[in-house]
C-alpha positions as CSV (number, residue, x, y, z in Angstrom):
1,M,2.7,-28.0,40.0
2,V,5.8,-28.2,39.0
3,S,7.1,-30.4,36.6
4,K,10.1,-32.3,36.6
5,D,11.5,-31.1,33.6
6,S,11.3,-28.0,35.6
7,L,13.0,-29.4,39.0
8,L,15.7,-30.4,36.6
9,K,16.7,-26.7,35.3
10,V,16.5,-25.7,38.9
11,K,19.1,-28.3,39.5
12,Q,21.2,-27.0,36.6
13,E,21.3,-24.0,38.3
14,V,22.4,-24.3,41.2
15,E,24.9,-26.9,40.1
16,T,26.4,-23.8,38.5
17,Y,26.7,-22.1,41.6
18,I,28.8,-24.8,43.3
19,G,31.4,-23.3,45.0
20,Q,30.8,-20.0,44.8
21,E,29.9,-17.5,48.0
22,I,26.4,-16.9,48.0
23,F,24.1,-16.0,50.6
24,V,21.0,-17.5,51.4
25,K,17.2,-16.3,52.5
26,A,15.1,-19.1,54.0
27,N,11.6,-18.6,54.9
28,I,10.7,-20.3,58.5
29,G,7.0,-19.2,59.3
30,R,5.1,-17.1,60.7
31,N,7.5,-13.9,59.1
32,K,11.0,-15.3,59.8
33,C,14.0,-15.1,57.7
34,I,17.4,-17.1,58.5
35,C,20.1,-15.1,55.8
36,R,23.4,-17.1,56.3
37,R,26.5,-17.0,54.3
38,G,28.1,-19.3,52.3
39,V,28.7,-22.2,49.2
40,I,26.5,-24.7,47.5
41,D,28.9,-28.2,49.2
42,S,27.5,-30.5,46.4
43,T,24.4,-31.1,44.8
44,Y,22.5,-34.4,44.8
45,T,18.8,-35.6,42.4
46,N,16.6,-33.9,45.2
47,L,18.4,-31.8,47.1
48,F,21.6,-30.0,47.5
49,V,23.8,-28.7,49.9
50,F,24.6,-25.5,51.1
51,K,27.4,-25.2,54.2
52,D,27.7,-21.7,56.2
53,S,30.8,-20.2,56.5
54,E,30.0,-19.0,59.6
55,T,30.2,-22.3,61.8
56,A,31.2,-24.5,59.0
57,N,27.3,-26.8,59.9
58,K,25.5,-28.2,56.6
59,L,22.4,-27.9,55.6
60,S,20.0,-29.4,53.4
61,Y,17.2,-27.4,51.4
62,S,15.6,-28.9,48.5
63,Y,15.1,-27.6,45.3
64,A,11.5,-27.5,45.6
65,D,11.8,-24.8,48.5
66,L,13.6,-22.5,45.5
67,V,9.9,-22.8,43.0
68,T,7.9,-22.3,46.2
69,N,10.1,-19.2,47.2
70,N,10.1,-20.1,50.4
71,L,14.4,-20.2,49.6
72,Q,16.6,-17.9,48.0
73,L,19.8,-17.4,46.6
74,S,21.9,-14.3,46.1
75,S,25.8,-13.1,45.1
76,V,27.0,-11.6,47.2
77,N,27.0,-8.1,45.9
78,G,23.8,-8.4,46.4
79,E,21.6,-9.7,43.4
80,V,19.0,-12.3,43.3
81,L,20.2,-15.6,41.8
82,T,17.6,-17.5,41.3
83,N,13.3,-16.2,41.0
84,Y,11.3,-18.6,39.9
85,D,7.4,-17.8,38.3
86,F,5.5,-21.0,38.3
87,S,2.2,-19.5,38.6
88,N,1.5,-19.3,34.7
89,P,0.4,-23.2,33.9
90,K,1.2,-25.1,30.8
91,Y,-2.2,-27.0,30.7
92,T,-5.0,-25.9,30.6
93,R,-7.5,-28.0,32.8
94,L,-10.4,-28.5,31.1
């Protein structure tokens, strides 16, 4: 399980990409992905808003989508900006 502190760190990292042109690759299930180009418009407590550059539609995604790898942000040159691995828990249950 991901802690609130981890989601806060993810939110702060996403805030650094506001206004930059990026690619969003979203996993929509059944081995289907949607790739879109645009900018991060704004961030909120539980989600961020992405504005598609082709259609000018606004899409909202949660930070949990990034943590669970259902969503991936990458730069225009192909560099992956978000890659999280929280599989190793800090504390183990006795």
